[in-house]
C-alpha positions in Angstrom: 100.0 63.8 102.4 103.0 65.1 104.4 105.2 64.6 101.4 102.9 66.8 99.2 103.0 69.5 101.9 106.8 69.4 101.8 106.8 69.7 98.1 104.6 72.8 98.2 106.7 74.3 101.0 109.8 73.6 99.0 108.4 75.3 95.9 107.4 78.2 98.1 110.9 78.4 99.6 112.4 78.4 96.1 110.1 81.2 94.8 110.5 83.3 97.9 114.3 82.9 97.8 114.3 84.0 94.2 112.2 87.0 95.0 114.6 88.0 97.8 117.5 87.4 95.4 116.0 89.8 92.8 115.0 92.3 95.4 118.5 92.5 96.9 120.0 92.8 93.4 117.8 95.8 92.7 117.6 97.6 96.1 120.8 96.8 98.0 123.4 99.4 97.0 126.3 98.9 99.4 128.5 97.5 100.7 129.0 95.1 97.8 130.5 92.3 99.9 127.4 92.2 102.3 125.2 92.2 99.2 127.1 89.2 97.8 126.7 87.3 101.2 122.9 87.9 101.3 122.7 86.7 97.6 124.6 83.5 98.5 122.2 82.9 101.4 119.2 83.4 99.1 120.7 81.1 96.5 121.4 78.4 99.0 117.8 78.5 100.3 116.5 78.4 96.7 118.8 75.4 96.0 117.5 73.6 99.0 113.9 74.2 98.0 114.2 73.1 94.4 116.5 70.2 95.5 113.8 68.7 97.6 111.3 68.9 94.7 113.8 67.1 92.5 114.3 64.4 95.1 110.6 63.9 95.6 110.1 63.3 91.9 113.2 61.2 91.4 115.3 60.0 94.3 117.6 61.3 97.0 120.5 63.4 95.6 123.3 64.5 97.8 124.2 67.4 95.6 120.6 68.7 95.8 120.2 68.5 99.5 123.5 68.4 101.3 125.5 71.1 99.5 123.1 73.9 100.6 123.5 72.7 104.2 127.2 73.3 103.9 126.9 76.7 102.2 124.4 78.1 104.8 126.7 77.8 107.9 129.5 79.7 106.1 127.2 82.4 104.7 125.5 83.0 108.1 128.8 83.3 109.9 130.0 85.6 107.2 126.8 87.7 107.5 127.0 88.3 111.2 130.8 88.8 111.1 130.5 91.5 108.4 127.7 93.3 110.2 129.8 93.4 113.3 133.2 94.1 111.9 132.4 95.5 108.4 134.9 93.0 107.0 135.5 89.3 106.7 138.6 87.9 108.5 140.8 85.1 107.1 139.7 82.6 109.8 136.0 83.0 109.0 136.7 82.5 105.3 138.9 79.5 106.2 136.2 77.9 108.3 133.6 78.3 105.6 135.9 76.9 102.9 136.9 73.9 105.1 133.2 73.0 105.8 132.4 73.2 102.1 135.6 71.3 101.1 134.8 68.6 103.6 131.3 68.2 102.1 132.5 68.2 98.5 135.4 65.8 99.0 133.3 63.4 101.0 130.5 63.3 98.4 133.0 62.9 95.5 134.9 60.1 97.3 131.9 58.0 98.2 130.3 58.6 94.8 133.2 57.0 93.1 134.1 54.3 95.7 130.6 53.2 96.7 128.4 54.1 93.7 125.7 51.7 94.9 125.0 54.1 97.8 124.8 57.2 95.6 121.2 57.7 96.4 121.7 57.7 100.2 122.7 60.6 102.4 126.3 60.5 103.7 125.1 60.0 107.2 123.2 56.8 106.1 126.3 55.1 104.6 127.1 51.8 106.2 130.0 52.2 108.7 130.9 55.8 107.8 127.5 57.3 108.5 127.9 57.7 112.2 131.0 59.9 111.7 129.1 62.2 109.3 126.2 62.4 111.8 128.7 63.5 114.4 130.3 66.0 112.0 126.9 67.6 111.2 126.2 68.0 114.9 129.6 69.5 115.7 129.4 71.9 112.7 125.9 73.0 113.7 126.9 73.7 117.3 130.1 75.4 116.3 128.3 77.7 113.8 125.7 78.6 116.4 128.3 79.4 119.0 130.1 81.8 116.7 126.8 83.5 115.6 125.7 83.8 119.2 129.1 85.3 120.2 128.8 87.9 117.4 125.2 88.7 118.3 126.3 89.4 121.9 128.9 91.8 120.5 126.4 93.5 118.3 124.0 93.9 121.2 126.6 95.4 123.5 128.7 97.5 121.2 126.2 100.2 120.1 124.4 102.7 122.2 120.7 101.8 123.0 119.4 105.2 121.7 120.4 104.6 118.1 117.3 103.3 116.3 119.4 101.8 113.5 121.1 99.4 115.9 117.9 98.7 117.9 116.5 97.5 114.6 119.7 95.6 113.8 119.7 93.8 117.1 116.1 92.8 116.8 116.5 91.6 113.2 119.8 89.7 114.0 118.2 88.1 117.1 115.2 86.7 115.0 117.5 85.6 112.2 119.8 83.8 114.6 116.8 82.2 116.3 115.5 80.8 113.1 118.9 79.7 111.9 119.4 77.9 115.3 116.0 76.2 115.1 116.6 75.2 111.4 120.0 73.7 112.4 118.6 71.8 115.3 115.7 70.5 113.1 118.3 69.3 110.5 120.4 67.5 113.1 117.2 65.8 114.4 116.3 64.9 110.8 119.7 63.3 110.4 119.3 61.1 113.5 115.6 60.2 113.1 114.3 56.9 111.8 113.2 57.1 108.1 109.6 57.0 109.0 109.8 60.3 111.0 112.3 62.2 108.8 109.6 64.1 106.9 108.3 65.6 110.2 111.7 67.0 111.1 112.3 68.3 107.5 108.9 70.0 107.7 110.3 72.2 110.5 113.6 72.7 108.6 111.6 74.2 105.7 109.3 76.3 108.0 112.3 77.8 109.7 114.1 78.3 106.4 111.0 80.1 105.0 110.9 82.4 108.1 114.6 83.1 107.7 114.3 84.1 104.0 111.4 86.3 104.9 113.6 88.1 107.4 116.0 88.9 104.6 113.2 90.4 102.6 112.0 92.5 105.6 115.6 93.4 106.7 116.2 96.9 108.2 116.2 99.1 105.2 119.2 101.1 106.3 121.3 98.0 105.5 120.6 98.9 101.8 122.7 102.0 102.3 124.8 101.1 105.3 128.0 102.7 106.6 130.6 101.4 104.1 130.6 103.5 101.0 131.9 102.6 97.5 135.0 104.5 96.5 134.4 107.0 93.7 138.0 106.9 92.6 141.6 106.8 93.7 142.5 110.5 93.3 144.0 110.8 96.8 147.6 110.3 97.5 149.3 107.6 99.5 149.8 109.8 102.5 146.1 110.6 102.7 145.2 107.0 102.3 147.5 106.1 105.2 146.3 108.9 107.4 142.5 108.3 107.0 141.0 105.0 106.0 137.5 104.4 105.0 137.1 101.9 107.9 138.1 104.5 110.5 135.9 107.2 109.0 132.9 104.8 108.8 133.4 103.8 112.5 133.4 107.3 113.7 130.9 108.9 111.3 128.4 106.1 110.8 128.7 103.5 113.5 129.0 106.1 116.2 126.4 108.3 114.4 128.6 111.4 114.5 126.1 113.1 112.2 123.5 113.2 115.0 125.7 115.2 117.4 125.0 118.9 117.8 128.7 119.8 117.5 129.2 117.9 114.2 131.8 120.0 112.4 135.0 119.7 110.6 136.9 120.8 113.7 135.3 118.2 115.9 135.5 115.4 113.4 139.2 116.0 112.5 140.1 115.8 116.2 138.3 112.5 116.5 140.0 111.1 113.4 143.3 112.8 114.2 143.8 114.2 110.7 144.1 117.7 109.3 141.3 119.6 107.8 142.8 119.3 104.3 143.0 115.5 104.5 139.5 115.2 105.9 138.0 117.5 103.2 139.9 115.7 100.4 138.6 112.4 101.8 135.0 113.6 101.8 135.3 114.9 98.3 136.9 111.7 97.0 134.4 109.2 98.6 131.2 111.2 98.8 131.5 114.3 96.6 130.0 116.4 99.5 131.2 118.8 102.1 130.9 117.7 105.7 127.9 119.9 106.4 125.9 118.4 103.4 127.0 114.9 104.4 125.8 115.4 107.9 122.5 117.0 106.9 121.9 114.3 104.3 122.1 111.5 106.9 120.2 113.5 109.5 117.3 113.7 107.0 117.6 109.9 106.5 117.5 109.4 110.2 114.5 111.7 110.6 112.7 109.6 107.9 113.6 106.4 109.7 112.3 107.8 113.0 108.9 108.6 111.3 108.7 105.2 109.6 109.2 103.3 112.9 105.8 104.7 114.1 107.2 104.9 117.6 107.4 108.7 117.6 103.9 109.5 116.6 103.4 111.8 119.6 106.5 113.8 118.9 106.3 117.3 117.4 108.3 118.1 114.3 110.6 120.2 116.5 111.2 117.3 118.8 111.9 114.9 115.8 114.2 117.5 114.3 116.3 117.6 117.6 116.2 113.8 117.8 117.7 113.8 114.3 120.5 116.2 115.2 119.0 119.4 113.7 119.2 122.6 115.8 115.7 123.8 114.7 112.7 123.1 112.5 114.0 125.6 110.0 117.2 123.6 109.4 115.2 120.4 109.1 112.9 121.8 106.4 115.8 123.4 104.5 117.8 120.1 104.4 114.7 118.0 103.8 113.8 119.9 100.7 117.4 119.7 99.4 118.0 116.0 99.9 114.5 114.5 99.7 112.1 117.1 98.2 108.8 118.3 99.7 108.4 119.0 103.4 108.7 116.9 106.6 105.0 117.6 107.3 104.0 116.1 103.9 106.2 113.1 104.5 104.7 112.4 108.0 101.2 112.6 106.5 102.1 110.2 103.7 103.4 107.7 106.3 100.4 107.9 108.6 97.8 107.7 105.8 
């Protein structure tokens, strides 16, 4: 009976993962590297789900079960690292590749040298199994430690009043929790006697299913987050050296410069330490907008996110406008019509209906 439940859960995990995969392909716009990481996570979950179904109907297969377990640690470390640093560092990539390479080499080696044990997990091999059990445990604890460290950084870096990063902290905390519980369940699964393994794997699938659902219901601002795709390379080398996309993103998006009342070219160029010409050329090259329009566009987006959270239902439109950085209701209405269409009042009604 439990085996049948595991099959249904595995099919559900596969289907849900493919739904997330398709949804991310359609709705996630930028940054591209973060999109690729989420797609890898979804693919690994789908692989695990369909892999268990295959093993249930045939026999245990290392490539179906153990490869996803090696991909997921790398992808989750990469995810949290990218959210925190907006880039991947060489040592994170190296760690992931080493984990995956260790798994692939080990599987290939024992498949050729001990073909009689091809249908057994690596940790069940006579003699060598204990070392693979230890390796799985160490990798799980190591990955969790890195993710926890990054989560602490995410929680402390950004100011509490920013609703984007309040959402990000909550989402990252839940995602990390389910990843931790999934990893612990898998380690228990490795060490348990054969008669109890299905119970541990049941929890692995449940936590995996919860994790993939979190990717589906991720903070929507991640779909249009702070790193923008370059529209071309029409700027010269001097400008590129003077103002990088990373620096601009840090000041304008991460530190939510667009919410400040004094958001102007003069203020921004001082923070970036560049001339007005370099700043205006950068804005045209990357966004095709003047600073005023870029600021108002993201203020409108912030206003909509405030309304969508439902936590500001008692606020007047004037109060919401000030919270989003607008000096008055008039400026909110003017920008809202330009960048969204309709009026803020109609949008609020549509959300509350």
